[in-house]
C-alpha positions in Angstrom: 105.1 80.1 98.8 102.3 78.1 97.0 103.7 75.2 95.8 101.3 74.4 93.8 100.5 77.8 91.9 101.0 78.4 89.1 103.9 81.1 89.7 105.6 78.5 91.2 105.3 75.3 88.8 106.6 77.8 86.2 109.5 79.1 87.3 110.4 75.5 88.9 110.0 74.3 85.1 111.9 76.7 83.7 114.8 76.4 85.9 114.5 73.1 86.1 114.8 72.5 82.0 117.2 75.2 82.5 119.8 73.5 84.6 119.1 70.6 82.6 119.8 72.4 79.2 123.0 73.9 80.9 124.1 70.4 82.3 123.9 68.7 78.3 125.4 71.9 77.3 128.8 72.3 79.0 129.1 68.1 78.8 128.9 68.2 75.2 131.6 71.4 75.6 133.5 69.5 78.0 133.9 66.5 76.4 134.1 67.8 72.9 137.0 70.1 73.9 138.8 67.2 75.4 138.4 65.0 72.4 139.6 67.6 70.0 142.9 68.3 72.6 143.3 65.2 72.3 143.0 64.8 68.6 145.2 67.6 68.3 148.2 66.6 70.5 148.0 63.2 68.8 147.8 64.4 65.6 151.2 67.0 66.7 152.8 64.1 68.1 152.4 61.4 64.9 153.7 64.9 62.7 156.9 64.7 64.8 157.1 61.1 65.1 157.3 60.8 60.9 159.7 63.2 60.6 161.8 62.0 63.0 161.6 58.7 62.2 162.2 59.8 58.0 165.4 61.2 59.7 166.0 57.9 61.0 165.5 56.4 57.5 167.7 58.8 55.5 170.2 58.8 58.3 171.0 55.1 57.9 171.0 54.6 54.7 173.8 57.1 54.5 175.6 55.8 57.1 176.2 58.9 60.1 173.0 57.2 62.4 175.5 58.0 65.1 174.8 62.2 64.9 171.9 61.4 65.6 171.6 63.2 68.3 172.7 65.8 67.8 170.9 66.6 64.6 167.5 65.5 67.1 168.1 67.5 69.5 169.3 70.8 67.6 166.0 70.1 65.0 163.0 69.1 67.6 164.6 70.8 69.9 162.0 67.9 72.4 162.4 69.1 75.9 162.2 73.3 75.5 158.5 71.9 73.9 157.1 70.3 76.8 157.9 66.6 74.8 160.5 63.4 74.9 161.9 61.6 72.3 162.7 57.6 72.3 164.1 56.4 69.4 164.8 52.4 69.9 166.7 49.4 67.8 164.4 46.4 67.3 167.0 44.5 69.8 166.2 47.4 72.5 169.1 49.0 72.5 167.7 53.3 73.0 169.8 55.2 69.9 168.9 58.7 71.5 166.4 59.4 75.0 165.3 63.5 74.8 166.3 65.5 77.8 164.3 66.4 80.7 161.8 69.2 80.5 163.3 72.3 82.0 160.5 72.3 84.3 161.3 68.6 85.7 157.8 66.8 85.3 158.3 64.8 82.5 161.6 63.1 82.6 161.8 60.4 79.2 163.3 58.2 81.6 161.2 57.7 83.7 158.2 56.5 81.2 157.7 52.9 80.1 158.2 51.6 76.8 155.8 50.2 74.8 153.7 47.4 75.7 153.4 46.0 72.7 155.3 46.0 69.1 153.1 46.3 65.8 154.3 46.9 62.1 152.4 50.1 61.9 151.8 53.9 63.9 149.8 53.4 67.1 148.7 55.7 69.7 149.2 54.9 73.4 149.4 55.7 77.2 151.9 55.7 79.6 151.9 56.7 83.4 155.1 58.8 85.7 155.8 57.4 88.7 154.3 60.0 90.5 151.0 59.2 88.6 150.9 61.9 85.4 149.8 60.8 82.5 151.5 60.8 79.6 150.7 60.8 75.4 152.6 57.9 73.0 152.8 58.1 69.9 154.5 55.4 68.7 155.9 54.8 64.6 158.1 51.8 64.1 160.8 52.0 61.4 161.8 49.3 58.8 165.0 50.0 57.3 167.5 47.7 55.3 169.8 47.8 58.4 167.3 46.9 61.2 163.3 48.4 62.4 163.6 51.0 65.2 161.2 52.4 67.0 160.5 55.7 67.1 158.4 56.7 70.1 156.7 60.7 70.7 155.3 62.2 73.8 153.1 64.9 75.8 151.9 65.1 79.2 148.7 65.5 79.1 148.5 67.9 82.0 147.9 70.9 79.7 144.8 69.3 78.2 143.9 68.6 81.7 144.4 71.9 83.1 143.1 73.6 80.0 139.6 70.9 81.0 139.9 71.9 84.9 140.1 75.9 83.6 137.0 74.9 81.5 135.1 73.2 85.0 135.8 75.5 87.0 134.1 78.2 84.8 131.1 76.3 84.4 131.1 75.7 88.2 131.4 79.1 88.6 129.7 80.3 86.1 126.5 78.2 86.1 125.3 78.5 89.4 125.3 82.5 88.6 123.5 82.0 85.0 120.8 80.1 86.9 120.2 82.1 89.5 119.6 85.5 87.0 118.1 83.2 84.9 115.6 82.0 87.5 115.2 85.5 88.9 114.1 87.1 85.6 112.0 83.9 85.2 110.3 84.7 88.7 109.8 88.6 87.9 107.9 87.6 84.1 105.6 85.1 85.4 105.0 87.6 88.5 104.4 90.4 85.9 102.0 88.0 84.7 100.7 86.4 87.6 99.9 90.0 88.6 97.1 90.4 86.5 95.4 87.2 87.5 95.3 87.8 91.4 93.9 91.5 89.9 91.2 89.0 88.0 90.7 86.9 91.0 90.6 89.9 93.6 87.2 91.4 91.3 86.0 87.8 90.7 86.2 87.2 94.3 84.5 90.3 95.2 81.4 90.2 92.5 78.7 88.9 94.0 75.0 88.7 93.3 74.6 91.8 94.6 77.0 93.6 92.5 76.9 92.1 88.7 76.7 95.4 87.3 81.0 95.5 88.0 84.0 93.6 85.6 86.5 91.8 85.8 89.9 94.4 84.4 90.2 93.5 80.8 94.7 94.0 80.6 95.0 94.9 76.6 97.6 91.8 76.1 96.2 90.4 72.8 97.0 87.0 74.6 94.7 84.5 76.2 94.2 85.9 79.1 92.6 89.0 77.2 90.2 86.2 75.4 89.4 84.9 78.9 88.3 88.0 80.7 86.3 88.8 78.0 84.4 85.3 78.0 84.4 85.8 81.7 83.0 89.8 81.0 80.3 88.4 78.8 79.0 85.7 81.1 78.8 87.9 83.6 76.4 90.3 81.5 74.3 87.5 80.8 74.5 86.6 84.2 73.4 90.4 85.2 70.4 89.5 82.5 69.2 86.6 83.8 68.5 87.8 87.4 67.1 90.9 86.5 65.0 89.3 85.2 64.4 86.9 87.4 64.2 89.8 89.8 61.9 91.6 87.9 59.7 89.1 87.4 59.3 88.2 91.5 58.7 91.9 91.7 55.8 91.8 89.2 54.1 88.4 90.8 54.7 90.3 94.4 52.6 93.3 92.5 49.9 92.0 91.0 49.0 89.7 94.4 48.8 92.3 96.0 45.5 93.6 94.5 43.9 90.1 94.9 45.0 89.7 98.9 43.1 93.2 99.2 40.5 92.3 98.2 40.1 88.7 99.7 41.0 90.5 103.1 38.5 93.2 102.7 35.7 90.2 102.0 36.5 88.4 104.9 36.3 91.7 107.1 33.2 91.9 105.2 32.0 88.2 106.5 33.6 89.0 109.6 30.4 91.4 110.8 27.8 89.6 109.2 25.7 88.8 112.2 24.1 84.7 110.9 28.0 83.3 111.2 27.7 80.9 114.1 30.3 80.9 116.6 32.1 78.0 114.4 32.2 79.6 110.8 33.4 83.2 112.6 36.8 81.4 113.9 37.0 79.8 110.2 37.1 83.1 108.9 39.1 84.4 111.4 41.5 82.4 111.2 41.4 82.6 107.2 42.1 86.0 107.3 44.9 85.5 110.1 47.1 84.0 107.0 45.9 86.1 104.4 47.1 89.2 106.3 50.4 87.1 107.0 50.5 86.6 102.8 49.7 89.9 102.6 52.8 90.6 104.3 55.0 88.1 102.9 54.3 89.6 99.4 54.8 93.1 100.6 58.2 91.8 101.9 59.1 89.6 98.7 58.1 93.2 97.3 60.6 95.0 98.6 63.4 92.2 98.5 63.5 92.1 94.6 62.9 95.8 93.7 66.2 95.7 95.9 67.7 93.6 94.3 66.7 94.6 90.6 67.6 98.7 91.8 64.6 99.9 91.2 64.2 101.7 95.0 64.8 105.1 94.6 67.2 106.0 98.1 66.8 109.0 99.3 70.2 110.0 100.9 70.0 112.2 103.3 72.1 112.7 106.7 70.9 111.2 110.0 72.2 109.7 113.3 72.3 106.0 113.7 72.2 106.3 117.0 68.9 108.5 118.0 67.1 106.8 114.8 68.1 103.4 116.8 66.7 105.0 120.0 63.9 106.3 119.0 63.0 102.4 117.2 64.1 100.4 120.4 61.4 103.1 122.2 58.2 102.1 119.5 59.1 98.5 120.1 59.0 98.4 123.6 55.5 97.1 123.6 56.7 93.3 122.0 59.8 93.5 125.0 56.9 93.5 127.3 55.2 91.5 126.1 57.8 88.4 127.2 59.1 90.7 130.1 62.5 90.9 127.8 65.2 93.9 129.0 66.3 96.3 126.5 69.1 98.4 126.5 70.3 100.9 123.8 73.7 102.1 123.8 73.6 105.4 121.5 77.0 107.4 121.0 76.7 110.6 119.9 77.8 111.5 116.3 77.3 108.1 114.5 76.2 109.9 111.1 75.3 108.3 107.8 73.6 108.9 104.5 70.6 107.1 103.7 67.5 106.6 103.6 65.9 107.1 107.2 62.7 104.4 106.4 64.4 102.1 105.1 67.5 102.3 108.0 64.7 102.1 110.0 63.4 98.9 109.2 66.3 97.1 109.4 66.7 98.2 113.1 62.5 97.1 113.0 63.3 93.9 111.6 66.7 92.9 113.5 64.5 93.7 116.6 62.4 91.6 115.9 63.8 88.5 114.8 65.9 89.4 118.4 62.0 89.8 120.5 61.0 87.0 118.6 63.3 84.5 119.5 64.4 85.8 122.6 62.6 84.0 125.7 60.4 85.1 128.2 63.0 87.4 130.3 65.7 88.0 127.7 67.8 90.9 127.4 68.4 92.4 123.9 71.0 95.1 123.4 70.8 97.8 121.1 74.5 100.2 119.8 75.5 102.5 118.0 79.3 103.7 116.8 81.8 104.5 115.4 84.3 101.7 114.5 87.0 101.1 112.1 85.9 103.8 109.8 82.8 102.5 109.8 79.4 103.3 111.7 78.2 99.8 112.8 74.7 99.0 114.1 74.7 96.3 117.1 72.1 94.2 118.1 72.2 91.4 120.1 70.1 89.2 122.1 70.8 86.3 124.4 68.0 84.0 122.9 68.2 80.4 120.9 70.7 80.9 118.5 70.7 79.6 115.2 72.9 76.3 114.2 76.8 76.7 113.0 75.4 75.2 109.7 72.9 77.2 109.1 75.1 80.8 109.7 75.2 80.8 105.8 72.1 80.5 104.9 69.7 83.2 107.3 70.7 85.7 104.6 68.6 83.4 101.5 65.0 84.1 101.1 62.6 82.0 103.1 65.4 80.4 104.1 64.6 79.0 108.2 67.0 77.2 110.4 65.2 74.2 112.2 65.7 75.2 115.6 66.5 79.6 115.2 63.6 79.9 112.0 60.4 77.9 112.9 57.3 78.8 111.0 55.1 78.9 113.4 57.2 82.0 115.5 55.5 84.3 112.7 58.3 84.8 110.9 58.6 84.5 106.8 61.8 83.8 106.5 62.2 87.3 104.9 63.4 89.7 107.4 67.4 89.3 107.2 66.6 89.2 103.3 65.3 92.3 103.6 68.3 93.9 105.6 71.4 92.6 103.9 69.4 94.1 100.6 69.1 97.5 102.8 73.1 97.3 103.6 74.0 96.1 100.1 72.5 99.5 98.5 74.0 102.0 100.8 76.9 100.4 99.8 77.2 98.2 103.7 77.7 95.2 105.2 75.9 92.7 107.7 77.8 90.4 109.8 75.7 87.6 112.4 77.5 85.6 114.9 75.6 83.3 117.2 75.9 80.0 119.1 72.8 78.0 119.3 71.6 78.4 123.0 74.2 81.3 123.7 73.0 84.1 121.6 73.1 86.1 118.5 75.1 89.5 117.3 74.3 91.1 114.3 76.4 93.0 113.1 75.6 96.4 110.4 78.5 98.4 109.1 77.4 101.1 107.2 79.9 104.5 105.3 79.5 107.3 107.6 78.7 110.7 106.6 81.6 112.9 106.5 80.4 116.1 105.8 80.7 119.7 106.8 77.2 119.5 108.3 77.6 116.4 109.7 80.5 117.7 111.1 78.2 120.1 112.6 75.9 118.1 113.5 78.2 115.9 115.7 80.0 119.2 117.2 76.0 119.9 118.4 75.5 116.0 119.7 79.5 115.6 121.2 78.0 115.6 124.9 74.4 113.4 123.8 76.1 110.1 124.7 72.2 108.2 125.1 72.5 104.7 127.3 67.9 103.6 128.4 67.5 100.5 129.2 64.3 99.4 129.9 64.2 96.9 132.3 60.3 95.0 131.9 58.9 93.9 135.9 
């Protein structure tokens, strides 16, 4: 799990806030209930102590103090209520002491006497020898016969049992509540983030080659919908800008062809003049070569611009990619012979695609031209066509100069040349791979290049295979025509 993702942080923040609130709520409930129970018990003890004090005042007045023991046992029965009552005279003489409770947990004789004397009622605490806590309410009684102290107490155990049960409830319930809340929060955020993931995947897919595509818009009415709508509007503006640039490049290239054609014709006519000196003839010939080179660049730039702008009408016909590659290789053997380069073609049968034959042939021509240009004397080039992983693939590999690693990401850019592998003096215009990439994109294919400097370069073209019945028939006819050809120049 990515701990830096919004999904994780939202879930963690939500879980932390929920745990903090539950802890605060549990603490407030715990201490509030403890205070309430203690106040309730002390209020009951205080009421009973006052009642005992009133009885003592009346009986002392009536001179019937010896009958207090039986009377208190009959009226209050403290041992049955888990309480104790102790009445002490001013000299410390115990006049009345209740019996121990039936569960033997509270033995009044073991409860220490109050540590101080006071003229007013007050609350106190005592501890039994076994460590149990006892809440005691001390109520002094002053009569004409003397002073008396009434003590009424109760064990803290029932309160502790209630609080312990509450703590157990919190201990068992809070983790379950937190787990359910975190799970629910995780699912909610995951549901929200799934839309963002879909937008991210689509955004990663969109490039300058498919700016017509748009991000998915979820009709949620929230900020996410407004964001995707705004991004789609931005892409519309970018698409318009790209189309304008492509149309401008195509128009400029088209307009340059006419003056270049005229200039070429005039230079060719000048070459035919007999009055030219050898030096001037060489100068005109050099100008004619540069004009031809410039015309080639303009033609290639026009092709790329029209392909990017979508102005080229692609012919979609079934064809065998292997046969196309083999025939094109044979036509370009003269270029390889000049450098004594060995060319091998491995064309598997039934590599059928639907596309424009002239454009797909241009792909093979450009890749072979690059391979021959940047492969040294006596090198080798291999061309293969096959069906791999659901694609119709065309691979051109050489053992030439290779491309530096820092130049690989830029080789499909227009007019880009690497320092060693893309030199102007080798005759390249820097548009060959751009044309290859544009044609592949127009055929819904992709191009991949891998190269090691000083070892060689491998270019792989992947096209969508044809699945029509005619293509199936063509594959059946060519099932035994696996063509492997090798031209070795001596």
